Backbone as JSON, one array per atom type, in Angstrom:
{
  "sequence": "MPQCTVHRLAEQALLYSVEPPASLDVQRRIWAMAARAADWRGVVDVVPGMNNLTVTFDGTADVAALERNLKLAWASGEARNATGRLVEVPVRYGGEFGPDLADVAAHTGLTPAEVVHRHAAGEYVVYFLGFQPGFTYMGGLAPELATPRRREPRLAVPAGAVGIGGEQTGIYPAVLPGGWQLIGRTDAQLFVADRDPPSLFAPGDTVRFVAEEILL",
  "N": [[-175.63, 19.55, -116.56], [-173.73, 16.8, -115.35], [-175.2, 14.11, -113.43], [-174.56, 13.68, -109.97], [-173.3, 11.95, -107.08], [-172.77, 11.58, -103.55], [-171.49, 9.51, -101.11], [-171.06, 7.46, -98.18], [-168.19, 5.63, -98.19], [-166.67, 4.08, -96.55], [-166.06, 3.69, -93.0], [-164.5, 5.93, -92.51], [-164.36, 7.34, -94.93], [-165.35, 8.98, -97.93], [-167.08, 8.83, -101.02], [-167.22, 10.55, -103.96], [-169.1, 10.64, -106.8], [-169.44, 10.88, -110.33], [-171.74, 10.63, -112.94], [-171.36, 8.51, -115.88], [-170.64, 9.7, -119.29], [-167.03, 9.16, -119.14], [-164.72, 11.84, -119.38], [-162.21, 14.21, -120.45], [-162.75, 16.79, -119.58], [-164.44, 16.36, -117.36], [-162.63, 14.97, -115.78], [-160.69, 16.92, -115.28], [-162.11, 18.59, -113.61], [-162.47, 16.88, -111.46], [-159.79, 16.68, -110.62], [-159.42, 19.31, -109.75], [-161.23, 19.4, -107.62], [-159.98, 17.56, -105.94], [-157.61, 18.91, -105.3], [-158.64, 21.04, -103.81], [-159.96, 19.68, -101.68], [-157.88, 18.45, -100.34], [-156.92, 20.26, -98.52], [-158.84, 20.56, -96.56], [-160.21, 20.49, -93.23], [-159.39, 17.72, -91.27], [-159.1, 15.96, -93.39], [-157.39, 13.2, -94.65], [-156.41, 11.93, -96.94], [-156.7, 12.22, -100.51], [-158.03, 10.67, -103.36], [-158.11, 10.67, -106.63], [-160.22, 9.16, -109.05], [-161.59, 7.61, -112.0], [-164.05, 9.64, -113.03], [-164.68, 9.96, -110.37], [-164.04, 10.72, -106.89], [-162.28, 9.83, -104.07], [-162.31, 10.49, -100.66], [-160.54, 10.32, -97.75], [-160.68, 10.51, -94.18], [-160.07, 11.74, -90.79], [-160.84, 11.5, -87.23], [-161.32, 14.14, -86.58], [-162.76, 15.37, -88.51], [-165.65, 16.99, -89.89], [-168.18, 15.33, -91.06], [-170.59, 15.88, -92.4], [-170.07, 18.47, -93.25], [-167.96, 17.95, -95.0], [-169.27, 16.49, -97.02], [-171.03, 18.46, -97.93], [-169.19, 20.39, -98.82], [-167.9, 19.04, -100.88], [-169.95, 18.82, -102.77], [-170.36, 21.55, -103.29], [-167.86, 22.21, -104.33], [-167.84, 20.77, -106.72], [-170.02, 21.96, -108.02], [-169.04, 24.49, -108.45], [-167.67, 24.43, -110.8], [-164.98, 24.62, -111.22], [-161.92, 23.85, -112.82], [-158.95, 21.95, -113.29], [-155.97, 22.05, -114.96], [-153.86, 19.6, -115.28], [-150.51, 19.81, -115.51], [-148.74, 17.79, -116.95], [-146.07, 15.55, -117.98], [-144.78, 14.78, -121.28], [-144.77, 11.57, -122.39], [-143.17, 9.21, -124.28], [-143.79, 6.06, -125.62], [-142.22, 3.26, -126.73], [-143.36, 0.75, -128.96], [-143.81, -2.59, -129.97], [-145.77, -3.81, -132.38], [-148.32, -6.25, -133.09], [-147.95, -9.7, -134.31], [-146.24, -11.99, -132.18], [-146.24, -10.2, -130.14], [-148.58, -8.8, -130.21], [-151.13, -10.46, -130.04], [-153.88, -10.18, -130.41], [-154.35, -8.37, -132.39], [-155.38, -8.87, -134.97], [-157.98, -9.6, -134.33], [-159.01, -7.22, -133.26], [-158.87, -5.66, -135.56], [-160.71, -7.03, -137.17], [-163.07, -6.6, -135.72], [-163.35, -3.82, -135.81], [-163.42, -3.27, -138.49], [-161.27, -2.31, -139.8], [-158.0, -2.54, -141.35], [-155.24, -4.5, -140.02], [-152.91, -2.92, -140.19], [-153.99, -0.36, -140.32], [-155.19, -0.16, -137.81], [-152.93, -0.14, -136.16], [-151.69, 2.21, -137.1], [-153.61, 4.21, -136.42], [-153.8, 3.88, -133.67], [-151.19, 4.52, -132.84], [-151.11, 7.11, -133.67], [-152.51, 8.63, -131.93], [-152.96, 10.88, -129.09], [-152.76, 10.5, -125.68], [-154.24, 10.97, -122.49], [-153.33, 10.59, -119.15], [-155.63, 9.65, -116.86], [-155.92, 8.53, -114.3], [-154.2, 6.34, -111.95], [-154.47, 2.89, -111.23], [-155.9, -0.31, -110.2], [-153.53, -1.99, -110.48], [-150.2, -1.28, -109.23], [-148.85, 1.29, -111.14], [-150.5, 0.87, -113.33], [-152.18, 2.44, -115.89], [-155.04, 4.45, -116.5], [-156.27, 5.74, -119.32], [-157.48, 8.45, -121.31], [-158.62, 9.23, -124.65], [-158.57, 7.41, -126.74], [-159.15, 6.7, -130.12], [-162.48, 6.71, -131.29], [-163.2, 4.83, -133.25], [-161.57, 2.7, -132.76], [-162.44, 1.38, -130.55], [-163.04, -1.58, -128.81], [-164.62, -4.46, -127.54], [-163.73, -6.17, -124.47], [-162.02, -9.35, -124.22], [-163.89, -12.38, -124.34], [-163.04, -14.5, -122.81], [-160.88, -14.01, -120.35], [-157.29, -13.79, -120.19], [-155.1, -15.77, -118.18], [-152.57, -14.94, -117.59], [-151.2, -12.1, -118.55], [-148.55, -10.68, -120.36], [-146.0, -8.57, -118.88], [-145.85, -5.18, -119.84], [-147.57, -5.42, -121.95], [-149.61, -3.97, -124.41], [-152.87, -2.89, -124.66], [-156.36, -2.87, -125.75], [-159.34, -2.07, -124.25], [-162.62, -1.98, -124.4], [-163.47, 1.37, -124.57], [-160.99, 2.3, -124.01], [-157.37, 2.44, -123.86], [-154.43, 0.81, -122.69], [-151.58, -0.19, -120.63], [-150.15, -3.1, -119.39], [-148.55, -3.31, -116.31], [-147.22, -5.4, -115.08], [-146.95, -9.02, -114.95], [-150.11, -10.21, -115.21], [-153.52, -11.35, -114.69], [-155.95, -10.78, -117.26], [-158.31, -9.2, -119.51], [-158.12, -7.55, -121.72], [-157.79, -6.61, -125.18], [-154.94, -7.54, -126.77], [-152.58, -5.72, -128.51], [-149.96, -5.05, -128.85], [-146.59, -4.65, -127.48], [-144.44, -3.27, -124.99], [-141.1, -2.49, -123.87], [-140.79, -0.74, -121.86], [-140.53, 0.06, -118.43], [-143.05, 0.18, -116.26], [-143.51, 0.37, -113.53], [-141.36, 0.62, -110.87], [-140.29, -0.28, -107.83], [-138.2, 0.84, -106.25], [-137.55, 3.11, -107.59], [-137.58, 6.68, -108.11], [-139.89, 8.93, -109.1], [-141.74, 5.88, -108.37], [-143.6, 5.09, -110.35], [-143.87, 5.18, -113.88], [-145.68, 6.88, -115.07], [-147.88, 9.66, -114.35], [-150.95, 11.12, -113.13], [-152.41, 13.29, -115.52], [-150.29, 13.29, -117.29], [-149.23, 13.18, -120.72], [-149.42, 10.71, -123.19], [-147.73, 9.11, -125.8], [-147.72, 6.58, -128.22], [-145.16, 4.94, -129.87], [-144.5, 3.41, -132.84], [-142.35, 0.95, -132.92], [-141.8, -1.42, -134.13], [-143.58, -3.34, -136.52], [-145.48, -6.12, -136.91], [-147.15, -7.91, -139.16]],
  "CA": [[-174.57, 19.1, -115.67], [-173.9, 15.38, -115.01], [-175.71, 13.78, -112.11], [-173.48, 13.33, -109.06], [-173.7, 11.43, -105.78], [-171.73, 11.44, -102.54], [-171.95, 8.59, -100.08], [-170.04, 6.9, -97.3], [-167.54, 4.46, -98.77], [-166.24, 3.31, -95.39], [-166.3, 4.46, -91.79], [-163.79, 7.2, -92.59], [-164.12, 7.64, -96.35], [-166.47, 9.38, -98.77], [-166.89, 8.68, -102.45], [-168.0, 11.46, -104.79], [-169.16, 10.0, -108.11], [-170.08, 11.58, -111.44], [-172.24, 9.62, -113.87], [-170.67, 8.47, -117.17], [-169.37, 9.12, -119.7], [-165.79, 9.79, -118.71], [-164.16, 12.81, -120.33], [-161.12, 14.99, -119.89], [-163.34, 17.92, -118.87], [-164.85, 15.87, -116.05], [-161.45, 14.62, -115.0], [-160.06, 18.16, -114.83], [-162.89, 19.07, -112.46], [-162.13, 15.98, -110.36], [-158.47, 17.1, -110.13], [-159.6, 20.56, -109.01], [-161.85, 19.04, -106.34], [-158.96, 16.9, -105.11], [-156.7, 19.94, -104.79], [-159.37, 21.76, -102.76], [-160.29, 18.82, -100.55], [-156.66, 18.1, -99.61], [-156.67, 21.25, -97.47], [-159.95, 20.65, -95.62], [-159.93, 19.97, -91.9], [-159.63, 16.31, -91.03], [-158.86, 15.11, -94.57], [-156.13, 12.46, -94.59], [-155.93, 11.66, -98.3], [-157.66, 12.33, -101.61], [-157.64, 9.74, -104.41], [-158.93, 10.81, -107.83], [-160.43, 8.03, -109.92], [-162.26, 8.02, -113.22], [-165.39, 10.13, -112.7], [-164.95, 9.91, -108.95], [-163.01, 11.16, -105.96], [-162.37, 9.26, -102.73], [-161.73, 11.34, -99.61], [-160.45, 9.67, -96.45], [-160.6, 11.53, -93.14], [-159.88, 11.24, -89.44], [-161.91, 11.8, -86.29], [-161.55, 15.58, -86.42], [-163.53, 15.87, -89.65], [-167.1, 17.15, -89.85], [-168.55, 14.59, -92.26], [-171.64, 16.62, -93.1], [-169.41, 19.59, -93.92], [-167.2, 17.41, -96.13], [-170.23, 16.19, -98.08], [-171.51, 19.73, -98.47], [-168.1, 21.06, -99.54], [-167.68, 18.31, -102.13], [-171.0, 19.25, -103.7], [-170.09, 22.93, -103.67], [-166.66, 22.24, -105.17], [-168.23, 20.34, -108.07], [-170.94, 22.96, -108.59], [-168.29, 25.7, -108.82], [-167.19, 24.29, -112.18], [-163.53, 24.83, -111.3], [-161.17, 22.78, -113.48], [-157.5, 22.03, -113.08], [-155.2, 21.47, -116.05], [-152.65, 18.98, -114.77], [-149.43, 20.04, -116.47], [-147.88, 16.63, -116.87], [-145.0, 15.39, -118.97], [-145.03, 13.98, -122.48], [-144.02, 10.32, -122.3], [-143.26, 8.41, -125.5], [-143.65, 4.64, -125.28], [-141.97, 2.45, -127.94], [-144.21, -0.44, -128.97], [-143.76, -3.55, -131.07], [-147.17, -4.17, -132.64], [-148.65, -7.44, -133.85], [-147.17, -10.91, -134.13], [-146.28, -12.55, -130.82], [-146.4, -9.1, -129.2], [-149.97, -8.33, -130.26], [-151.89, -11.6, -130.56], [-155.28, -9.86, -130.69], [-154.43, -7.29, -133.37], [-156.29, -9.27, -136.05], [-159.35, -9.57, -133.8], [-159.4, -5.81, -133.19], [-159.09, -5.23, -136.93], [-161.97, -7.62, -137.64], [-164.19, -5.95, -135.03], [-163.46, -2.41, -136.21], [-163.53, -3.13, -139.93], [-160.03, -1.74, -140.31], [-156.92, -3.5, -141.51], [-154.3, -4.43, -138.89], [-152.01, -1.77, -140.35], [-154.74, 0.85, -139.98], [-155.34, -0.15, -136.35], [-151.65, 0.31, -135.61], [-151.48, 3.63, -137.46], [-154.51, 5.08, -135.66], [-153.44, 3.79, -132.26], [-149.94, 5.25, -132.62], [-151.3, 8.52, -134.03], [-153.26, 9.32, -130.88], [-152.35, 11.43, -127.87], [-153.58, 9.99, -124.59], [-154.04, 11.65, -121.21], [-153.47, 9.71, -117.99], [-156.66, 10.13, -115.95], [-155.51, 8.11, -112.96], [-153.55, 5.04, -111.87], [-155.23, 2.0, -110.37], [-155.95, -1.74, -110.48], [-152.23, -2.46, -110.02], [-149.25, -0.18, -109.25], [-148.34, 1.65, -112.46], [-151.48, 0.67, -114.4], [-152.76, 3.74, -116.22], [-156.31, 4.58, -117.2], [-156.04, 6.87, -120.21], [-158.49, 8.88, -122.26], [-158.1, 9.68, -125.93], [-158.6, 6.39, -127.78], [-160.03, 7.02, -131.24], [-163.71, 5.92, -131.13], [-163.29, 3.72, -134.19], [-160.73, 1.59, -132.29], [-163.06, 0.77, -129.38], [-163.28, -3.01, -129.0], [-164.93, -5.09, -126.25], [-162.75, -7.07, -123.89], [-162.13, -10.75, -124.6], [-164.89, -13.14, -123.58], [-162.3, -15.31, -121.85], [-159.63, -13.33, -119.99], [-156.07, -14.59, -120.05], [-154.65, -15.92, -116.8], [-151.29, -14.25, -117.43], [-150.86, -11.15, -119.61], [-147.16, -10.29, -120.13], [-145.67, -7.2, -118.51], [-145.61, -4.33, -121.0], [-148.56, -5.63, -123.0], [-150.45, -2.81, -124.74], [-154.15, -3.45, -125.05], [-157.57, -2.07, -125.87], [-160.46, -2.63, -123.5], [-163.73, -1.05, -124.57], [-163.12, 2.67, -125.12], [-159.72, 2.7, -123.44], [-156.16, 1.69, -124.11], [-153.58, 0.8, -121.5], [-150.39, -1.03, -120.62], [-150.04, -3.91, -118.19], [-147.24, -3.04, -115.71], [-146.63, -6.65, -114.6], [-147.69, -10.2, -115.4], [-151.39, -10.16, -114.52], [-154.69, -11.8, -115.45], [-156.61, -9.63, -117.9], [-159.14, -9.5, -120.67], [-158.01, -6.56, -122.78], [-157.32, -7.09, -126.47], [-153.52, -7.2, -126.82], [-152.17, -5.35, -129.86], [-148.53, -4.79, -128.91], [-145.88, -4.76, -126.21], [-143.33, -2.34, -124.79], [-140.1, -2.87, -122.87], [-140.77, 0.29, -120.83], [-140.87, -0.42, -117.09], [-144.07, 1.11, -115.78], [-143.44, 0.55, -112.08], [-140.16, 0.09, -110.22], [-140.54, 0.11, -106.45], [-137.14, 1.67, -105.67], [-137.31, 4.27, -108.44], [-138.23, 7.88, -107.6], [-141.02, 8.2, -108.51], [-141.77, 4.48, -108.83], [-144.42, 4.92, -111.54], [-143.44, 5.92, -115.06], [-146.71, 7.86, -115.41], [-148.63, 10.34, -113.3], [-152.16, 11.75, -113.68], [-152.16, 14.51, -116.27], [-149.28, 13.08, -118.32], [-149.65, 12.85, -122.08], [-148.72, 9.51, -123.64], [-147.73, 8.78, -127.22], [-147.16, 5.28, -128.56], [-144.29, 5.02, -131.03], [-144.41, 2.09, -133.46], [-140.94, 0.58, -133.08], [-141.8, -2.56, -135.06], [-144.93, -3.78, -136.84], [-145.49, -7.48, -137.45], [-148.52, -8.17, -139.66]],
  "C": [[-174.79, 17.63, -115.33], [-174.44, 15.19, -113.61], [-174.56, 13.28, -111.23], [-174.05, 12.8, -107.75], [-172.5, 11.43, -104.85], [-172.27, 10.52, -101.46], [-170.76, 8.05, -99.3], [-169.48, 5.63, -97.94], [-167.07, 3.5, -97.68], [-166.46, 4.19, -94.17], [-165.66, 5.84, -91.85], [-163.41, 7.52, -94.04], [-165.42, 8.01, -97.04], [-166.09, 9.18, -100.22], [-167.82, 9.65, -103.17], [-167.95, 10.93, -106.21], [-169.93, 10.86, -109.1], [-170.52, 10.53, -112.45], [-171.44, 9.65, -115.17], [-171.35, 9.41, -118.17], [-168.18, 9.84, -119.1], [-165.31, 10.75, -119.8], [-163.05, 13.58, -119.65], [-161.66, 16.19, -119.11], [-163.78, 17.52, -117.46], [-163.63, 15.59, -115.18], [-160.73, 15.86, -114.48], [-160.8, 18.74, -113.62], [-162.64, 18.18, -111.24], [-160.77, 16.37, -109.77], [-158.57, 18.38, -109.31], [-160.23, 20.29, -107.65], [-160.83, 18.41, -105.4], [-158.02, 17.93, -104.5], [-157.36, 20.74, -103.66], [-159.49, 20.9, -101.5], [-159.06, 18.48, -99.72], [-156.4, 19.04, -98.45], [-157.78, 21.35, -96.43], [-159.6, 19.98, -94.3], [-160.32, 18.5, -91.79], [-159.37, 15.4, -92.21], [-157.46, 14.51, -94.49], [-155.55, 12.26, -95.98], [-157.06, 11.87, -99.28], [-157.14, 11.46, -102.76], [-158.56, 9.93, -105.61], [-159.03, 9.49, -108.58], [-161.07, 8.52, -111.2], [-163.71, 8.35, -112.89], [-165.7, 10.0, -111.22], [-163.76, 10.41, -108.14], [-163.28, 10.52, -104.6], [-161.64, 10.16, -101.75], [-161.72, 10.55, -98.31], [-160.19, 10.74, -95.39], [-160.41, 10.88, -91.78], [-161.01, 11.71, -88.53], [-162.19, 13.26, -86.07], [-162.45, 16.15, -87.5], [-165.01, 15.99, -89.32], [-167.62, 16.53, -91.15], [-169.62, 15.33, -93.07], [-171.05, 17.8, -93.86], [-168.61, 19.11, -95.12], [-168.14, 17.11, -97.31], [-170.71, 17.47, -98.74], [-170.42, 20.41, -99.31], [-167.76, 20.36, -100.85], [-168.7, 18.74, -103.19], [-170.77, 20.67, -104.19], [-168.87, 23.03, -104.6], [-166.99, 21.81, -106.6], [-169.08, 21.41, -108.76], [-170.21, 24.22, -109.03], [-167.8, 25.65, -110.26], [-165.7, 24.48, -112.33], [-162.86, 23.61, -111.93], [-159.69, 23.02, -113.27], [-156.81, 21.32, -114.24], [-153.9, 20.91, -115.48], [-151.55, 19.1, -115.83], [-148.41, 18.92, -116.36], [-146.83, 16.63, -117.97], [-145.55, 14.71, -120.23], [-144.14, 12.75, -122.38], [-144.25, 9.52, -123.58], [-142.92, 6.96, -125.15], [-143.41, 3.85, -126.56], [-142.73, 1.13, -127.86], [-143.89, -1.29, -130.19], [-145.19, -4.08, -131.24], [-147.26, -5.49, -133.38], [-147.77, -8.63, -133.54], [-147.33, -11.47, -132.73], [-146.52, -11.47, -129.77], [-147.84, -8.59, -129.13], [-150.89, -9.39, -130.8], [-153.34, -11.3, -130.9], [-155.44, -8.77, -131.75], [-155.41, -7.64, -134.49], [-157.74, -9.23, -135.58], [-159.87, -8.13, -133.69], [-159.71, -5.29, -134.58], [-160.43, -5.76, -137.46], [-163.17, -6.92, -137.0], [-164.42, -4.53, -135.55], [-163.68, -2.22, -137.71], [-162.33, -2.49, -140.57], [-159.03, -2.86, -140.6], [-156.01, -3.44, -140.28], [-153.36, -3.23, -138.98], [-152.7, -0.47, -139.99], [-154.95, 0.96, -138.47], [-154.07, 0.38, -135.71], [-151.45, 1.8, -135.87], [-152.34, 4.54, -136.59], [-154.19, 5.04, -134.17], [-152.19, 4.62, -131.97], [-150.08, 6.74, -132.94], [-151.95, 9.32, -132.91], [-152.38, 9.94, -129.8], [-153.29, 11.1, -126.72], [-153.23, 10.72, -123.3], [-154.28, 10.66, -120.09], [-154.49, 10.32, -117.03], [-156.3, 9.78, -114.51], [-154.81, 6.77, -113.05], [-154.32, 4.17, -110.9], [-155.12, 0.56, -110.82], [-154.68, -2.43, -109.98], [-151.28, -1.27, -110.04], [-148.71, 0.06, -110.66], [-149.31, 1.46, -113.59], [-152.21, 1.99, -114.65], [-154.11, 3.6, -116.9], [-156.24, 5.88, -118.0], [-157.27, 7.18, -121.05], [-157.84, 9.26, -123.57], [-158.09, 8.63, -127.02], [-159.58, 6.81, -128.87], [-161.28, 6.13, -131.17], [-163.78, 4.71, -132.05], [-162.43, 2.53, -133.77], [-161.35, 0.87, -131.09], [-163.46, -0.68, -129.69], [-163.57, -3.65, -127.65], [-163.79, -5.98, -125.77], [-163.0, -8.5, -124.37], [-163.19, -11.45, -123.74], [-164.23, -13.99, -122.51], [-160.98, -14.61, -121.53], [-158.46, -14.31, -119.93], [-155.69, -14.65, -118.57], [-153.37, -15.16, -116.54], [-151.01, -13.4, -118.67], [-149.43, -10.68, -119.35], [-147.01, -8.84, -119.68], [-145.34, -6.4, -119.77], [-146.6, -4.51, -122.13], [-149.43, -4.39, -123.17], [-151.77, -3.34, -125.26], [-155.24, -2.41, -125.2], [-158.67, -2.81, -125.12], [-161.63, -1.68, -123.56], [-163.25, 0.24, -125.24], [-161.79, 3.18, -124.6], [-158.56, 1.87, -123.97], [-155.3, 1.77, -122.87], [-152.44, -0.17, -121.65], [-150.37, -1.8, -119.31], [-148.64, -3.73, -117.58], [-146.49, -4.3, -115.24], [-147.43, -7.81, -115.17], [-148.95, -10.31, -114.55], [-152.46, -10.88, -115.33], [-155.33, -10.58, -116.1], [-157.33, -10.02, -119.16], [-159.06, -8.49, -121.79], [-157.46, -7.2, -124.04], [-155.88, -6.61, -126.67], [-153.09, -6.93, -128.26], [-150.67, -5.09, -129.98], [-147.9, -4.97, -127.54], [-144.73, -3.76, -126.18], [-142.37, -2.9, -123.76], [-140.02, -1.83, -121.75], [-141.21, -0.31, -119.49], [-141.81, 0.59, -116.44], [-143.98, 1.37, -114.28], [-142.21, -0.16, -111.55], [-140.17, 0.61, -108.8], [-139.47, 1.05, -105.89], [-136.74, 2.83, -106.57], [-138.06, 5.47, -107.86], [-138.59, 8.8, -108.78], [-141.09, 6.79, -109.08], [-142.57, 4.27, -110.11], [-143.89, 5.76, -112.69], [-144.4, 7.05, -115.39], [-147.3, 8.48, -114.16], [-149.89, 10.93, -113.92], [-151.84, 13.09, -114.34], [-151.08, 14.39, -117.32], [-149.94, 12.82, -119.67], [-148.78, 11.7, -122.58], [-148.85, 9.38, -125.15], [-147.09, 7.42, -127.4], [-146.39, 5.41, -129.87], [-144.1, 3.62, -131.58], [-142.95, 1.78, -133.76], [-140.79, -0.55, -134.1], [-143.24, -2.97, -135.28], [-144.84, -5.14, -137.51], [-146.92, -7.81, -137.86], [-148.63, -9.55, -140.29]]
}
């Protein structure tokens, strides 16, 4: 069983952390813990992250009991299969839309066309949203596509940019600084404040990238 820790994150928050690596099995257990903890006395909010769960609470909570219950919830081995939607994301790969595609190909030893094919062939699960509204952290990237982040991050990555950062792939929801390797771009709007729900994705969703155009 992975090593786990629980500690005070703030005056009224606890962080339960599971050591790497991240996996869907671990994430399913985190989702199950979140569902349990949401009903505990004094709990205000639960926020699943990757290999961790943040629990915020009010003055009625018994902190020692919360820590004990988190440990017991993890030890139970209960898992929750988030029954999310299938979301297909059209992507234009390469060229001006994917300026780092050649670099990813060089690092992986694949051709640019093979990188695109393998990236679009995958099925990805949204583990959680963070960093910026609508930014998804997904599992499921083929190991052979893993590529380190750029040594020099860009000051402005375009909205909709599809990138690879280490062992993950993701989409930038807005113009942001970032160091992921950009291989394509989508016109899908990941976060719209007055939309219900505002985020295109939710934890547990399955994501497929559809190659709309390939520029090599």
